N, C-alpha and C positions, 0 to 999 in steps of 0.2 A: 504494500500500500504506500502510495506517495504521501509526502507531507501535506500537499494540497488536499488530498483525499481525507486525511486525518482531520484537517481543519473543517472541511465540508461536513464530515460526519458529526463533529462536535457542534457545529452550528445547527444541524438538523436536530440533534439530541437536546440542546439547551435553548435554542432560539436566540443565541448570542453570537454575533459575528466576531471574527478575529479583531477587527478594529475596536469593537465594543469591549472585548476582554482587555485590550491595551488600555483603554480609557478607565475601565473599572480598576485594573491593577494599579494604574497611576494614582487614582483617587485614594486607594488604600495604602499607598506608599511602597508598593512592591516593585517599583521600577527604579529604585535607587541602587547605586553600585553596592555590591556586597550582600544583596538580598539572597538568601539561600533558597534552593529549589524546594526544600521541605515546607517552608512557610507558604509558598505559592501553591504547591500541590495539595497541602492540607486544606487551604481555602477553597480550591476548586472541587475537591472531593466532598467537602462538607456542604458548600452552597449550591453546587451544580451536579452533584452525584456522578462526577466523572471518575472513570477508572484511572489507575496509575499511568497507563500509556497515554491516554488522552490528556491527562493533567500535565504530563511531561512535554507533550506537544505544545501546549499553551506556554509552558515555561520556556521552551525553545523559541517560540515566537517572540516572547518578551525579551529574552536574552539577545536575540538577533536585532530586535527593534531598538533596544535601549542600552545595549552593551553591558548587561549585568555580568558580574563576575562572582564566582564562588570563592 
């Protein structure tokens, strides 16, 4: 499965677009340098019922968008 397909499946499952996840993560302070993947994946699993793989895809999206580092 391609990364784009992962994002498409996530949007179908949650009703939230990739751009919207970026906005929401930014509002929560998750797009600052040094934010750990666990903080983001825990949020996505709790609030959006995403599995680990899909949550990590959103983390990857945020990391590539905002230059997060672990």
